[in-house]
C-alpha positions, 0 to 999 in steps of 0.5 A: 791653653790646654798645653799650659794646663797639661804642664801645670798639672804636676804642680797643682799643689804648688799652684794651689799654695800660690792661690792661697798665698795670693788670697792672703796677700790680697786680703792684706792689701785690701785691709790696709785702707780699712786700717788707715780709715780707722786711724783717721776716723777713730784714732784722730777724729774720735780720740781713739774711742770706738763706737759702742757702750762705754766700759764704765760710766758714773751712776749719774751718767747711767741715770741720764742714759736710762731716762732716754731708754725704754724699759727693755733697754733699761733692764738690759743695761742693769743686767750688763753693768755692775754698780760699784759704791765708792767705799766698797772693796770693788771701788779700790780695785777699779780706782786705778782705771777709773779714779772717780770710783773713790769719790762717786758710785760708778757702773762697770760693764760686766766681763764675760758677756757674749758677742750678741749681748755686747751688740745689744748693749752697744745698740741700746747705748747708741739709741739712748745717746742719740735720743738725748741729742734729738730730745734736746734739739726738740726741747730747744724749739718747743720750750719743754724744758722751761715748762718742766723747770717752772713745774719743778719750782712750783712743786718745791714751793708747795712743799715748802722747800724753796722761796716763792717763785717770782713772776717770770715772762712767758718762756723764761726759766723761773728764778727760784729752783727746787731743792737740790738744784743749784741752777737750772741750765738752759741748753746753752749752759749745758752745752757750753755756749754763751748764756745771758749776761748778768746785765740782762737777767731780767729779760730773756737772752739780753732783752730779746722778745720771748719769740726771739729767745725761742728761735735763739734757743732752737738755733743753739741746738739746730743739728749735730754739726752745730754741737760738734763745732761749738763745744759739744765735745767740751760740754759740762757734764755736771750741768747736764746732770742737773737736767735729770730732775727736769727730764723726769718731769717732762711728758713721757710721750716726748721722751718716747718720741725721741727714743723712737726717732733715734731707733728709726733714724740710726745714722753716722751722726748717732754713732758720733754722738755716742762716741762723744758722750763716751769720751765725756764719760771717760773724762768724768771718770778721770781716764787719760783720753790722750793716752787712749788715743795714743794707744789706739793709734799705736795698736792700729799702726802696729797692726798695719805694719804686721799686715804689710809684712805678711803681704810682703812675705806672701808676695815673696813666696808667690814670686819664688814658687811662680818662678820655680814652676815656670822654669820647670815647665820651660825645662820640660817643654824644651825637653819634650820639644827636643825629644820630639824633634829627635824622633822626627824622620826626614818627612817631619823635618820637611814640614818644619824649617830648622829656623822655625823649630829653633824659634819654637824651642827657644822663643816660644817656650820663653813666651809660655814660661813668662805667661806662667810666671806672670799668670800665677802672680797676676791672673789670680791676684788681679781678680781677687783684688778687683772683686775684693776692692769693689766689695770693700769700696761699696761697704765704705759708701754705697752712694759713691759706688756708681763712680767705680761702676763707670770707671770699670765699664770705661776700662773694660771698653778700653781693653777690648778696643786695644786687644781688637786692634793688636790681636792680629799683630800678635799672631804674626809676631812669631812667624816674623821671628821665624823669618828673621832666624831663617835669614840669619842662619842662611847668612851665617852658614853661607857667609863664604859664598856671600863674600865670594859673590860680593853680595853682602849688600844684598844680604844686608837688605834682605836682613833689614827687610825681615828686621824692619817687619818684625820691628814695625809689628813689635812697635805697633803692638807696644804703642797700642798697649803702652797707650793703655798705661796713661789712659788708665792713669788718666781714669785713675786721676779722674776717679780720684777727683770725682770721689773727692768732689762727691765725698766732700759733699757727703762729709759736709752732710755728715753721711761720710767720714773723712777716713772712709773717703780716703779708704774709698779712694784707695780701693778705687785705685786698687780696682783700677790697678787690678784692671791694669794688671789684667790688661797686661795679662791680655798683652801676654796671653795672645802672644803666649797663646800663639806660641803654645799653639806652635809648640803644640803643633810640634808635640802633636805631629804624627810621626810617619815612622813609628815602632811597632807596639811589640817590635821583633828582636834580632838576637844576633844581627848578621847584616844581610840587607834585602830590597824587595820590589821597593818603591818610594815617593816623597809626601805630596809628590806626584811620582815615585823617586824610586821604582821597583828596586830589588837586590840583596847585600850580603855580609862580607861584600861591598854593594855600591850605588852609582848613577847620575845626579838626582838618580835616587842614590842617597834616597835609597840609602836613607831608606835603610836606617828608616829616615823614610819608610818605603811606599811599596815593597819592603826592606829586610834585615836578616830576613826581617822587615825593618819596620817590625824592628825597633828603630833603636836596634835597627840603627844600632846595627848600622855604622852610618857616614853621611854625605856631609861630614858633620862633627859636634863641638868637643874633642876628636875623642868625644866625636869618635865615641859618639858611635860607642860611648864605652870605646877605649883608647885602642879602639879609637886609635884603630878607627883613626888608622883605618880612616887614614886620619892618624897623620893629622891627628898625630900632628896635634899637640893634644892628639885625640883630645884636640878641640873640634869647633861647632860643625867641625869648622876648624878642620878641612873637608877631607879631615871631617870626612875621615873623622866621620868614617872613623866614628862609624868604624868605632861602632863595629856594626854589622852594616856600614853605609857610606853615602858619598863619603870619599868625595873630598879625599884625594885618589891616594887617600881614597885607595888606602882607605878602601884597602883598610876598610876591606880588611876591617869590615871583612865580615860586615855588609858595606853599602857605598854611594859614590860618584867616582867609578874608581871608588867602587870598581872593586865592589862585589856588587854595583847597582846602577840607578837612572831616574829612580830605576835600577838599570844595572846590577853586577860587577865592574866588568859585567856592567861595562858590557851589559849597562850602557849607563854605567859604561858612559859614566866609566868612560867619562872618568877612566882612561882606556887602559883602566877600562880594559 
């Protein structure tokens, strides 16, 4: 992961921006269930009326509320509301919003109240509403209001304000009422429930006994669920206001007990009572409650739409930035890998196979790129959603939070089990891809050999074995990880059922609202979805981690051949090459491949190397451009150790023709200019003539613009060699190395080419590795190698006399006349 962090560092600001956008997206997604809950709870169930003190209330309603408040809350209400008389100018201003203002006095909530003041007013109103309900329930049980009615009637009779009270059975409301009260409603009348029939006026509740009537009265107020389901929303406020004189006569201790009970037991039911009274107050004021409901639903609905659009915008932007960052990281990784591989010497290439390097540059980089793309979008988003979902869900219902806790524990366990099973396979996937690439490359590059020996079936079986291993491993991993999806969905559905079961009971007990249960389900789904995203990341992280390690291995490979911190610079390279007691062995080898080689190759001369196969000729030649570094001794260019020169200057001074002619896809001209980009047409033509390639190049319709396929497969081996020689000649280097570059040429072309080379490279140092004596017999200096040792040095004639190994090679190739 250090590799990914290193390459992400330049994009820190973009990643930070993505984190901010992801946080915004998560907040949008987390707020949607809340808004949906508001629509259900407030918009539908509460007719769009939110909890809290009403904006306005009639003066009768204010009087009723004050009766259920202590002195502190009464003072707060007086300071927070302003009274509006029906004949005042203020009434005209408020009449459009509150039509009752024309007929009766109203109280309007003051504007400019601070948030703390509004919260205090809301709390006082909520306690008063709930206290009224609690008192009415208690009064229905103990008959306190009936006693207050008797007391009021007796007071009226004593003052001469009404007829004499008739005797009434115990527990029954007196038939004569005090002045100013048309009737004294019982709890049933006030709340819209059925009252006694006219036929049974003389007896309580249609002939029931007093005790039974008390039970019936108590039952009519037995809990909010009864009130809400049996007309509490439709109660007659005018009859409720007729209770005000009675409430003024009941013992203060009873009202205080109701107030204290309401303050100590604030619950969802209390809030609902406040909302119901608020709705009744608004209806009394003449406000259009249906319009309030419609406006609220539209307001919250538009807010949901806006939040959704913001979330979509954040998602699109994060996707754009994540893809851009990932693609740039992939580009830089491939560039750095390619540059690093370009700086490899043959020693490093020996550590990594070509197939593995290709896989690391392509598939491994792709894995890291995918992780960055998905990581920016999911690694940050999923935890925010998971943690935020838990916080919001607990806020909706603490009592059901155990459901989410159990689901999270189960999901974490599931992820751990899946990863423990699949992780070992992840580590082997990339190696299996390497193997498949290796088999494919060998098969394609050696297709002619395969067909010549009729081994197509063998190669197919070999490929099938590699392919099957990769497919089986991939299948196993995919099956394990795919099993997580239905498992997560099963957990998700079980959680939904459990939430509905538990939430249904909570709704029945009035401790949870329907909208809150719906929101809780959505939060649970968001939490599970976030864990599903995390599980997906756990699928990608191990594989990308393996790929990152493989990339890191290449990038952190210590180069055996490096430039000096301050390399020396040759102002003008003459081309003299000197080997001083040079020995060399490959890394890990037990013995030297070359031992104590010493010679000097001078400008204007040709130095040739010959020997049996495996004698070290090509190895010796490869030491000059520093494809390998010597183990002992030193190689000098114009008297300077080549290790003290920069590799660029050293290789710029060499025209190199490899043993195998390698051409690149493009044209003949582009291949020739590979050695010198600024070479003109005349220089290219000259090099082609010297390399004896003008005959077949001239036959092409496009000439030097003739196409060259990958690897030069559309030209013959001899043509490839001649074009490779021409490419080296274009460079006009002071040193030329020909590593067995004439093997594919016929004797006539070989001889013509050597003559032309002699003229064209008359001032350069020419080093030739050859198998044919005829190619090198005219060289000024011939080095004979045998088993890595120099066994002969001299001209052709000198070696025939002094070197048995050379004479043996010459006798095997030349006739007696040529030897003489």
